[in-house]
N, C-alpha and C positions, 0 to 999 in steps of 0.2 A: 503493497499498502505507500500509499504517498508519501516523502519522509520532507518534512519543514529545513528551509536553506535558511539562509543568515539572515534574508527580505522578513523571508514568512514569519522570521521569529522574533525576529529587532519588532516588525510592526503591531503581533500581538503583545508581545512584552511595553510596548509604549501606548498600546491601548489601556492594557491594565492600569499601568498608573495616572495615564491622563482619567480614567474612568474614577479613578482612587481620588483624585483632588474633587473630584467633582462630587460624588457621593458624601466626603468630609465640609464642602459648602453647603452642601443640605441639608446636611447635617446640623450645621450649625448657626442654618439660620441663613449666613447670605448667597445663595441663592432658591427661589421660591421655585414651588414645586408645575408655576407654569414652566418654567426657564428649563427646572431642570428634565421634569417628563419627558419631553422627545429627543433628552442625554440618553437615558434609561433605555428606552424604547430602540435608539442605535444596539444598545447591547445586550437584548435581548430577555430586557426586564421589565415585568410586566408590573403594577398594580392589582389586584386579585379582590375576591369577595371576602376574602379571611387573614391574607397576605398575600405578602408580594411570590410572583411564580417567574421564576430563567425558565427562559429556551434555551439551552442548549445546541449548536451548533452539528450534527452527524454528515459533514458533506458528501452526496449519492450514497449514503444508511451505511458505509464502511469504519468499524473500529478493529482497533488490535484488543489483544486478550488487557494491556498495560489500561488501556485508554478506558476500557469496560470495569477497570476498578477502579482508579480515579473515579470515575461514575459512581464506583458504588462505597466508596469510601466521604465523598461528597454530600449521597444519601444517609450518608451513618451520621457525620459532625452536623449537617446543616440542613440537614430534613428530619422526615421523620421515618427514613427506613424503607425510603424504596423510589423512585421514580418510574416516568409515565414517558413510554414511547408511544410516539403520532406517527400519524397518517403520512409527513413530512421527511420519516425518517430522522429524525429527530428525538429528543428528550428532554423533558419538562419537571423541573422542582416543585411541588405548588408552597411549600414551608417554609422561604428563603426572607430573612429579613438583611431589612438594607444594609447591617452594616455590614454581615457577611459576605456579600456581594463581591465587593474587591479583592478581597482574600479566595472565595472560589473561581473567581476568575487567572487569577494567579495557580494554583491547582490544577487549573486545567490546560493553562501557557506552557505548564511545564509538561505535558502528555501531548503539545499539540496541540491542544484542541481552543475552544472560543466561540463566545457565544453571537460574534457579530453578525447583522442586517437577517438576526432571525427575529425581525420585527421592522415594524416603518415600514414605509412606502419606496422601497426599493426594491432588490432581485434578491431576493429567499434563497434560503438553503435547495442549492441545482440537488433533485429529486432520479433516480434511473433504476433498473431492473436490481433485485437484491438478487438476481444471479449473474452477473456481468461476467464472464468471463471465464464460468466453468457451461453456463447453458448446453444445455441440446442444441438447443434451434437458435443458436444465435447469429448472427451474418457479422457484425461485430462485437469489441466488445468495449462497450462504451467510457471505460475511467479515464482514458487518457483525456477525449473528450472535453469529459465534465470535469475532469480535475479545471484543466486549459479554461476552458470557462466559468470555473467557480476563483481562480486568478483575474482572471480580463473582470468581472463585474464586481470585485469585493471594493468596499470606498470609489465606486469608479465614482467620480466627481456630479456630473453627469447626470446622473439615476441614483441619488440617491434623496430625491424632492420626488418623483413620479405623483401624475394624481390617485395614487393608490396599489396596497404592496402589486409584488412583478415572481410570478412561480413558473420555472422552467421544468419540462422535465426531457427524459435524453435515454429514449428507444435504439435499439440496437437488434432486437430479434424478430422470429415470425410473429409471435407471441406478445401482445404486448401486455406486459407487469405495471406501467409505468403511469395508469388513467391517463394515457399522454394525449386523446383530445379537452377533457375537461383542466388542462391548463392553458394561463395568459399564453403562455410560447409551446406550441411540443415537437420535439425534433426529432424525426428520425432518421436513425442514422442507415446508411446501405451502403453494399461493395459492389463493384462491376464484379463479375464472376469469372470475366476473362485474366482479369489481372493476377498474377505472381500473388495464391494470397501468405507467403514470405512477406511480403511486400505491405504492409500496415497499413498504409496510407498511400498506395497507390489508386484511385478508383474510387477511394472514401468521400462519398455525400450524405446534405443531408436536404429528407424531407420539412419543410419548416410548415407549423400548425399554426394560426394564432385566433385568436381571441377563443377562449375557451374558459368554462368555467363555474362551478357551481351555486354556494348564494343563492341569496335570494331573487336573481332572473338564474337557472341555468341551461348552458348551452353547451353545447357541442364543438371544437374548434375551427376549422374552415383550413381547405390546402391552398397557400400564397403560393408557394413556390418548393418548383421540385429541382431537386440533382445540382444545388447548391455546393460546391465543391469545399471542404471542408475547411480549408485556409480561409476563409472569407466566410467564415461564422462570422469573426469579431466586424466587421463593418454589417454586414447584413443586418445584425442585430441590433445593430447600432442606430440605424438607419429604419430600423421601423419600433424602436424608442423612444425616438427622436417626434416622428409622426404619433405615437400615444404620446406621449410629455409636450407635444404642440396644441393636441384637437382634444384629448381624452380630456372628460369635465371634473370641475374639480367644485363648483358648486352645490354638489349632491354625494355623499359619501355614499351610498347605494346605485350609483351612475358613472361613477365612478372608474370602474375597472375596465380594461381593454375592451373586453367583450361585448360590452355598451355600444363605441365604436365604434369597432367589424360590424355590427347589427344595422347600425343608425348607416352608414358607407357604403355595408352593405362589404362585402371579402371581395371581389374583383375590384373595389374599389380603391380599396385601405391596398389593400395588393398593389395596384399602380401607383399610388403615393408613396407607399414604402419603394417600391423601382424609382420614382423618380428621385428617390433623397441618396439612395443605393450611389443610381449611378455617378453622386458627383463625392461621393467618397469610396470606391469599392477596391480599391488600391491601396489603403492606409494605411498606417506603418504596422494600426494597432491590427492586421491580419496575422494568423497560427503562419509560425514559417515548420521547417520540419526540422528544423535544429530545439524548437520549441518542444515540438512533437517530444524526440528526440531526449531530449530534455525529461521529461513527464512521463513518458512511457516505461522508463529504464527503475519504472518504478512500479510497474506492473506486468512484469514480467512472471508467470509461468513457477507456481511452485518444485520441491524438489520429491516430484511427486516416481514412486515406483512402480515396476517394469509388472503388473498384477495381474490375473486374468481377470474376465468379467462376470459374474457371479448372479446367476438370474435368483428371482427373492425365494424357488423353492432351494435354494442352494446356501439363502443366508437364512431360512427358514430351520435348516438341521443345526445350527448352535443354541435352536431353542428347548427349555425343558417336554413333553408333554402337557403341563398345563401353562405353558405362557405362550405355547405357538398361538392361538387365537387372539389373545391382545397383541401382543409381534405383528404377526401378521397385518391387525387393524395399522399400526401405526406405520409400518411398510407403504403401504398402501396409503395413506394419505399423508404422510409426514415425509419419504424419502422420494427425493426425485432425481430424476438422469444427469446425471454427468458425462463431460466431454471425454474425460479419461479415461480406460479400462479399467473398473477395477474400485471404482471412488463414485461418491453418491452426495448428494446434496443433503442436508437433512435441516427443516424443520423444528423449531422448538414453541412447543405453540404456548403464547400469554395472555391463555382466553379456559382456564381452570373453570367449572362449573362454579359460576354465586359463587363462590368466593372472592376474589377484588375484580379488581375494575380489568377490563377488558384495556394491553396495555402494559401493568401494571409489570414492576422485576422488583425485590426487596433486596436488600442489600446483599443478605447472603445470598439469593439465585445472583446474583451480578457478582460475585466473587467465583461460585461453584464453576457457573457459565462461563467465563474468564480462563477456569484450569480446566472445561471441558477442550474449549480454542486452542490450548495450547496442547492437551492432548492429543486429540484427532484431528484439529483442521489448521495447523501451521501457526497460530495463534491470530487468525482475525477470526471475522465476523459479520453478519449483517443484518441493516434493518429491514422489512417489509413495510412498504404500503399498508397492508394489514395489523401493524402492531405487532407482532412476532416476531421470534429472532431465527437466523440461517452460520449455521452450520457448513461453507460451501465447501468442501474438502477433507471429506470424510469414507478410509477405507470399507469398502463393502463389508470387509470381513468385520470387520470391526463395531457393526452397526448393531448389534444384539450384547455388546459387551456399555457401547456408549448409551443405549432403550435407556439399560434397568438404571445407567446412574443417570441419565435423565428423570426419571421415575422419581429418585431419592430429589429432586428439587422439585417437584412436579410440572416439572414443563413437558411432558413427552404424552398427553394426551391428544388423544390421534381423531381430533375436530378440523383439519385443516382442511377450508373449503365447506365444511358443514356448515350448519344451519347455529350453529352456538360458537364461532370461529366471527364473532362478533366484531363489527369498528364501532368505537363509538368513541366520542371526546369526552372533557371530563365533567363539563355540561354543568346545571346549578349547583354541583356542591362544590364546586369553586370559582368556575369563572364566571365574573361580574356584569357578563355580555348574554348568558347566557334564558332562556325565559322560563324554563324547565332540567328539571336533574334528567341524568342521560345512564348513571349509573347503574339507580337503581331498577332501572327498567331493563339493562340488561343482565341482574344480575336473579331478577323475577324469569326473563325468559329464558336461559339457562336452568334454570332452578325447575322451570317444566318441562326442557325437554333435555333432560339430564339420560337418559334412554339412549346409550350408544348403541345397542340395536336399534333401533330404531332411527336413529340418524343417520347412519348406514345406506337404510333401505331408501330412506329419504334423497341419500345424493345430495350433489351438488347443489345447496341456495347460500345468496349473502343475506343477509342482513344488516344494516348498515342503521347506527342511531346518532342526531348531534341534539345537540340540545338549543338550540337557537338556529336561525336562520340564516346564521354567516355560513353552517355546512361542514364544519370543520371533521364532522364521522362522515361526510361524505353522505349521507343517505339517496344521495339524489341517482346513485348509480347504485346501489346494490339492491338486489333481486323483490326483497320487502325493503323500506325505508320510513324509520318512526323519526320523525321531528317535534319536536318541542317549544307551544304554541305557549303564549299569556292572554286568560281571557278573562278582563276584571280582575286580574291579579293573582289569577290560578292555573298553575298547570295543567296543558292537554295539549293532547299528540295525535299528530296528524298520520296518517300512513300511505306511502306513497306505495307504488305496484310494478314491475317491469322494468328498474334499471339494468343496468346492466351496464361492467368495466370489461376492458380487452378488448378484439380488433371489433367487438359486433355493441362495443359501447355504444349503448344507450339512458335518458334522462327518463327515470317511472315519473309514474303520474297519480295525483295526488285523487283517491277516492272520492272523496267528499268531506264530512264533518268530519270533527278528534272526539278523542275520545279522552277518559281519565285515565287518569296511570294505572287505577285498582283494573281496569279492563281488556290492556294492553296484552296482556297473556293467553285471556279467556280469546281477541282478535285475530291476534297467530297461531293460536291451535287452530281454528275456525277454516283459515285462509285453507292452512297444511290439511288438515283433512278436507277441504276440494282438493285440493291436488290429489291424495291421496285415492279420492275417490272416484276423479276423472281420468288420469293418467295413462296413458299411452305405452307400451312394453317399452322399458330404458329411456322411456322419455324424460326430463329432468322438469325440473319446478317452472324452471323459464321457458323452456320447450309447450311447456303445458297453457302457461300462461299466453304465451305467444297465437296459441292455436283455439284456444278455448276465448278467448276474450276476461275483458276485466268482470263483467255482467256477472259470472258466478262466484268470483272470489268477493266482487265488494258484498254479496246479495249476502255471503256466509259470515261477511265478518261486519254487519251491522243485523245481526237478525234478533241479535238477543239485548244490541244496546237499549229498549227500550222498557227491559228490567230496571234498569236503573232508575230509581224514581228524582232523583234529583234533577238527569236531565230528561226523563224521557219524552215532556215535553215542545224542548226545544230542537228533538233530535228525531223527533215525526217533523215539527212545521220544516228541519234541513232536508233532511230526506227527500221532502217533497220535489223541494225545489234544485237541488245536487242536481248538477250534471253527470 
């Protein structure tokens, strides 16, 4: 993985010293909160419902075991013994004091980490495929490009005060594991098949999608540029950002994202304006060079793989005893993914235990133990997924059973990856001051309701995402089933969407009707799932059944018991009469 050079380290160290002085002035009263707020946000520090929250950057989701141990130490020393991994492949600490923040940033700097640009109206953490460099369906390893873009965008003076926050995703595989089309800019890397595969940069191009996003107005991004040579990414993205910076709305926070501008202009006109700007700067000195690629790419070479035979699941299963075979087989099916190299596999560690902790949370003990597992089984590295789980990317197949047993001891071996209880959820109203409703109790209730692994395996792939407010940090729009917390007269209600998808067939879910009380949600989900089970065809997934049947049977099932709640009976009946 990438290692800081002198420039990187100096920048981060100076940033820590600068912020230490700013915090001291805030604490002694010489710096007012309205002046301090933009400064703390530039360092990832939010003031939330109960305390400060610090969001730490994990560039494109890649961590070393040493860095994870530092995060574990921070959770123990400065927080309440856990951290929360997010859909942006970052980690958040929810119980931070202002006084401790400079020391935390100093601890992070020692292991080449920071919180720069994890907040504010700037280019945020660049996300990518958690399986980059090892995925069997990969066209090109995205990590060198992600790192070049990270360096290009960090503290970029021209884009420090955009109309609104700005998010990139980079994909280089056949399957999109980045939710590419739901980002402000999605970069799809491709490689000319006729070029020598050993020449990593020859024939490497990018397709650019712009104007995607979730939140109040969910929109899928539009293709605005095809076949852009990788070297020209800085100049083209500069042109794109200049058009957005110039014409993006600053008078309304809800209409400030680039998706609103692209929608207003139309993708063709937006692309035309970007092209016009780009023609003036496409030969910029900011463009990447082969020398820069080589400088960065040297950090992303293959580890010291052994020459090993490829093992089938049946061969791997021979390690397990008769009583362990079923459980181990389930884990192999859901949590173990193919690898590019014979004899190796990638393993997903589930941070979604049923009804015990919030989705994406890891305790101090778990983080330390997972760091040990990374050292023992995966060359000292791990990745954070968009789905809020962790990945050991390079595990010998012959050691999978041994790893499974160790992961079970840390409660991160639940075989629910891609199943209904692999819930994506934001911290919601338990922590976030922006949230309209709590997310975590809803996730807990659903996981407790659907705690039967036999049943979950029978249901197959179903994604369920929960957001505590319209900002959609839980990405509810792209869940097959989405749950959105809304406020009605000071009470917490929950709106249901169906039909969302991520991946190559990305789609925005549709709201099915009026919202529900929190205690109704488990029954609503049960009724929707029962409808799928009653009507599915052979080997038909939930989303396939939804497309075939349409929303009506699912909607009718969702509302069939609503009138039984006397508190909202009259409102429910009235709303249902007018709902589309």
